[in-house]
C-alpha positions as CSV (number, residue, x, y, z in Angstrom):
1,X,0.0,0.0,0.0
2,X,1.5,3.3,-1.0
3,X,1.7,6.3,1.3
4,X,-1.3,8.2,-0.2
5,X,-3.6,5.2,0.1
6,X,-2.3,4.5,3.6
7,X,-3.0,8.0,4.6
8,X,-6.6,7.8,3.3
9,X,-7.0,4.4,5.1
10,X,-5.7,5.9,8.4
11,X,-8.0,8.9,8.1
12,X,-11.0,6.5,7.5
13,X,-10.0,4.4,10.5
14,X,-9.7,7.6,12.7
15,X,-13.2,8.7,11.5
16,X,-14.6,5.4,12.5
17,X,-12.9,5.5,15.9
18,X,-14.3,9.1,16.5
19,X,-17.8,8.0,15.5
20,X,-17.7,5.0,17.8
21,X,-16.2,7.1,20.6
22,X,-19.1,9.5,20.3
23,X,-21.4,6.7,21.2
24,X,-19.5,5.6,24.3
25,X,-21.7,5.3,27.4
26,X,-25.0,5.2,25.5
27,X,-27.6,2.6,26.7
28,X,-29.3,0.4,24.1
29,X,-32.5,2.5,24.7
30,X,-30.7,5.7,24.1
31,X,-29.1,4.3,20.9
32,X,-32.5,3.3,19.5
33,X,-34.5,6.3,20.7
34,X,-35.9,8.2,17.8
35,X,-37.3,11.7,18.0
36,X,-40.2,12.6,15.7
37,X,-38.9,12.9,12.1
38,X,-35.3,12.1,13.1
39,X,-33.1,9.1,13.1
40,X,-31.8,7.4,16.2
41,X,-28.0,7.0,16.8
42,X,-28.4,3.4,15.7
43,X,-30.0,4.5,12.4
44,X,-27.2,6.9,11.7
45,X,-24.7,4.0,12.2
46,X,-26.8,1.8,10.1
47,X,-26.9,4.4,7.3
48,X,-23.1,4.7,7.4
49,X,-22.8,0.9,7.1
50,X,-25.3,0.8,4.2
51,X,-23.3,3.5,2.4
52,X,-19.9,1.9,3.0
53,X,-21.2,-1.6,2.1
54,X,-22.6,-0.2,-1.1
55,X,-19.3,1.7,-1.9
56,X,-17.2,-1.4,-1.4
57,X,-19.6,-3.6,-3.4
58,X,-19.7,-1.1,-6.2
59,X,-15.9,-0.9,-6.4
60,X,-15.5,-4.7,-6.4
61,X,-18.1,-5.1,-9.1
62,X,-16.8,-2.2,-11.3
63,X,-13.2,-3.6,-11.1
64,X,-14.2,-7.2,-11.6
65,X,-13.6,-7.0,-15.3
66,X,-10.1,-5.7,-14.7
67,X,-8.7,-2.3,-13.8
68,X,-7.2,-1.7,-17.2
69,X,-10.6,-1.1,-18.8
70,X,-11.7,1.6,-16.4
71,X,-11.7,5.2,-17.3
72,X,-9.1,7.5,-15.8
73,X,-9.9,10.4,-13.5
74,X,-10.3,13.8,-15.2
75,X,-10.4,17.4,-13.9
76,X,-14.2,17.2,-13.8
77,X,-14.0,14.2,-11.4
78,X,-11.5,16.0,-9.2
79,X,-13.7,19.1,-8.9
80,X,-16.9,17.1,-8.2
81,X,-15.1,15.0,-5.6
82,X,-13.9,18.2,-3.9
83,X,-17.3,19.7,-4.1
84,X,-19.1,16.7,-2.4
85,X,-16.5,16.6,0.4
86,X,-16.8,20.4,0.9
87,X,-20.6,19.9,1.2
88,X,-20.1,17.1,3.7
89,X,-17.7,19.2,5.7
90,X,-20.2,22.0,6.0
91,X,-22.6,22.3,8.9
92,X,-25.5,22.1,6.4
93,X,-27.9,19.1,6.7
94,X,-28.9,17.0,3.7
95,X,-31.3,14.2,3.0
96,X,-29.7,10.9,2.3
97,X,-29.6,10.1,-1.4
98,X,-32.7,8.2,-2.5
99,X,-30.6,5.3,-3.8
100,X,-29.9,4.4,-0.1
101,X,-32.6,2.5,1.8
102,X,-34.0,4.1,5.0
103,X,-32.3,2.7,8.1
104,X,-34.6,0.3,10.0
105,X,-33.4,0.7,13.6
106,X,-33.8,-3.1,13.8
107,X,-30.1,-3.9,14.6
108,X,-28.3,-3.7,17.9
109,X,-25.2,-1.5,18.2
110,X,-23.2,-4.7,18.8
111,X,-24.5,-6.3,15.6
112,X,-23.6,-3.2,13.6
113,X,-20.2,-2.7,15.3
114,X,-19.3,-6.3,14.4
115,X,-20.6,-5.8,10.9
116,X,-18.5,-2.6,10.5
117,X,-15.4,-4.4,11.7
118,X,-15.9,-7.2,9.2
119,X,-16.6,-4.7,6.4
120,X,-13.4,-2.9,7.2
121,X,-11.5,-6.2,7.1
122,X,-13.0,-6.8,3.7
123,X,-12.2,-3.3,2.6
124,X,-8.5,-3.3,3.6
125,X,-8.1,-6.6,1.7
126,X,-9.6,-5.0,-1.4
127,X,-7.7,-1.8,-1.3
128,X,-4.5,-3.5,-0.5
129,X,-4.9,-5.7,-3.6
130,X,-5.1,-2.7,-6.0
131,X,-1.9,-1.8,-7.8
132,X,-1.1,1.9,-7.3
133,X,-1.1,2.5,-11.1
134,X,-4.8,2.0,-10.9
135,X,-5.6,4.6,-8.2
136,X,-6.6,7.1,-10.8
137,X,-9.2,4.7,-12.3
138,X,-12.9,5.6,-11.8
139,X,-14.3,2.8,-9.7
140,X,-17.2,4.2,-7.7
141,X,-20.3,6.2,-8.6
142,X,-21.2,8.5,-5.7
143,X,-24.8,9.7,-6.0
144,X,-23.9,13.4,-5.9
145,X,-20.4,13.6,-7.3
146,X,-20.6,10.9,-9.9
147,X,-17.6,8.7,-10.7
148,X,-14.7,8.7,-8.2
149,X,-11.4,6.8,-8.1
150,X,-10.3,4.7,-5.2
151,X,-8.6,7.5,-3.3
152,X,-11.5,9.8,-3.8
153,X,-13.9,7.1,-2.6
154,X,-11.8,6.6,0.5
155,X,-11.8,10.4,1.2
156,X,-15.6,10.5,0.6
157,X,-16.2,7.8,3.2
158,X,-14.1,9.7,5.7
159,X,-16.0,12.9,5.1
160,X,-19.3,11.0,5.2
161,X,-18.6,9.6,8.7
162,X,-17.4,13.0,10.0
163,X,-20.5,14.7,8.5
164,X,-22.7,12.6,10.9
165,X,-20.8,13.4,14.1
166,X,-22.7,16.6,14.7
167,X,-25.9,14.7,14.1
168,X,-24.9,12.3,16.9
169,X,-24.3,15.3,19.2
170,X,-27.8,16.7,18.4
171,X,-29.4,13.4,19.2
172,X,-27.5,13.2,22.5
173,X,-28.5,16.8,23.4
174,X,-32.1,16.1,22.5
175,X,-32.1,13.1,24.9
176,X,-30.7,15.4,27.6
177,X,-27.4,13.5,28.3
């Protein structure tokens, strides 16, 4: 794994750690409690899992015919990647893209945390197997930005997790703890 990919991976791991740390000390009831018209903390986690599972699945499928046939990143892709990450870094709130299913709130924190660990193990195997000459190949279609390469997809997932941290704080404050 080259330095650039390793940096993106470490950023993603730190975002995951920060998200999980934001849920320390929550009871199962607090994690599942849903205010009118809002997601519970568990639903936010489920949403992130759905998005990351879809991202990895898309990248695996898109690259399954070989990396050499994939289109290279152009200036338009670079600008759209930056724009979606800037949007996620802002304090503005957005509806989840319609391509993602609504989180169900049916899973326990422990189930989702275990699933996230397994997903990340699968993800590191996948990204570690990619030759660095293919990092500029368009391998993931993000609903807002369009096609992204591997490094941009990793950066998007990092920004996506961090985008949801203030939402967790709002849920916590609404519950009065």
